[in-house]
C-alpha positions as CSV (number, residue, x, y, z in Angstrom):
1,X,-21.1,13.7,-1.3
2,X,-20.1,10.6,0.6
3,X,-22.6,8.0,1.6
4,X,-23.9,8.1,5.1
5,X,-22.5,4.3,5.4
6,X,-19.0,5.5,4.4
7,X,-18.9,8.2,6.9
8,X,-20.0,5.8,9.7
9,X,-17.3,3.4,8.6
10,X,-14.8,6.1,8.5
11,X,-15.9,7.4,11.8
12,X,-15.4,3.7,13.3
13,X,-12.2,3.1,11.6
14,X,-11.0,6.4,13.0
15,X,-11.8,5.4,16.5
16,X,-10.3,2.1,15.9
17,X,-7.0,3.8,15.0
18,X,-7.0,6.0,17.9
19,X,-7.3,3.0,20.3
20,X,-4.6,1.0,18.5
21,X,-2.2,3.9,18.7
22,X,-2.4,3.6,22.4
23,X,-1.2,0.0,22.7
24,X,2.0,0.4,24.3
25,X,5.3,-1.2,22.8
26,X,5.6,-4.8,24.0
27,X,1.8,-5.4,24.5
28,X,-0.9,-6.8,22.5
29,X,-4.7,-6.6,22.4
30,X,-7.5,-8.3,20.3
31,X,-9.8,-7.2,17.8
32,X,-12.8,-8.0,20.2
33,X,-11.3,-6.1,22.9
34,X,-11.1,-2.8,20.8
35,X,-14.5,-3.5,19.5
36,X,-16.1,-4.0,23.2
37,X,-14.2,-0.8,24.1
38,X,-15.8,1.1,21.4
39,X,-19.2,0.0,22.3
40,X,-19.6,-2.5,19.4
41,X,-18.8,-5.7,20.8
42,X,-19.9,-7.8,17.7
43,X,-17.7,-5.8,15.4
44,X,-14.2,-7.7,15.9
45,X,-14.4,-8.4,12.2
46,X,-14.9,-4.6,11.3
47,X,-12.0,-3.8,13.6
48,X,-9.9,-6.2,11.6
49,X,-11.1,-4.6,8.1
50,X,-10.1,-1.2,9.6
51,X,-6.7,-2.4,10.4
52,X,-6.1,-4.1,7.1
53,X,-6.2,-0.7,5.5
54,X,-4.6,1.2,8.3
55,X,-1.5,1.6,6.2
56,X,-3.5,4.4,4.2
57,X,-3.3,6.7,7.4
58,X,-0.9,9.3,7.7
59,X,0.2,8.5,11.1
60,X,1.8,5.2,12.2
61,X,-0.9,2.6,13.4
62,X,0.7,-0.4,15.3
63,X,-1.8,-2.9,13.7
64,X,0.6,-5.6,14.3
65,X,0.0,-5.4,18.1
66,X,-3.6,-6.6,17.5
67,X,-4.3,-10.4,17.1
68,X,-7.5,-12.6,17.7
69,X,-9.1,-13.6,20.8
70,X,-6.7,-16.8,21.1
71,X,-3.5,-15.0,20.4
72,X,-3.2,-16.2,16.8
73,X,-1.6,-13.8,14.2
74,X,-4.7,-14.0,11.9
75,X,-4.0,-10.7,10.3
76,X,-0.3,-11.7,9.4
77,X,-0.9,-11.5,5.5
78,X,-1.6,-7.9,5.5
79,X,1.9,-6.9,6.5
80,X,3.6,-7.5,3.1
81,X,4.5,-11.3,3.7
82,X,3.6,-14.0,6.1
83,X,6.3,-13.3,8.7
84,X,6.4,-9.6,9.0
85,X,3.7,-9.4,11.8
86,X,5.6,-12.0,13.8
87,X,9.0,-10.3,13.3
88,X,7.6,-7.0,14.6
89,X,6.1,-8.6,17.6
90,X,9.2,-10.8,18.4
91,X,11.2,-7.5,18.2
92,X,9.0,-6.1,21.2
93,X,9.5,-9.2,23.3
94,X,6.3,-11.2,22.2
95,X,7.0,-14.8,22.2
96,X,5.6,-16.5,19.2
97,X,5.5,-20.1,18.1
98,X,3.6,-21.4,14.9
99,X,1.7,-18.1,14.5
100,X,0.5,-18.3,18.2
101,X,1.5,-15.8,21.0
102,X,2.7,-17.9,23.8
103,X,2.9,-15.2,26.4
104,X,-0.6,-13.6,25.4
105,X,-2.2,-13.2,28.8
106,X,1.2,-11.7,30.3
107,X,1.2,-9.1,27.5
108,X,-2.4,-8.5,26.8
109,X,-3.5,-4.9,27.0
110,X,-7.2,-4.3,27.5
111,X,-8.2,-0.9,26.6
112,X,-11.3,-1.0,28.8
113,X,-9.0,-1.2,31.6
114,X,-6.0,0.9,30.4
115,X,-8.0,3.8,28.7
116,X,-10.0,6.2,30.9
């Protein structure tokens, strides 16, 4: 029988994945924006943990579209090598320089405003 803590994490991770699947092609959001949308504003790091293991999900989770609050590609090492995340984002029209999204505000997608 799974522990109650594991069940809570699984539920939270599933909710993170559902929000992340809604990020449109060519848009990005932050770990904190997802956490706030889920009612756990202080859980941005846990959103990151969920996305770090999202490759285990049966469905495609566009985790590359989630960055830190400053537009830095802080999760880049979880994509096989340090350039894959940037390449995926650049393929979607995101402008990146030195692991920083330059058009962050223009491309930012806020689930609190976009999902009803």
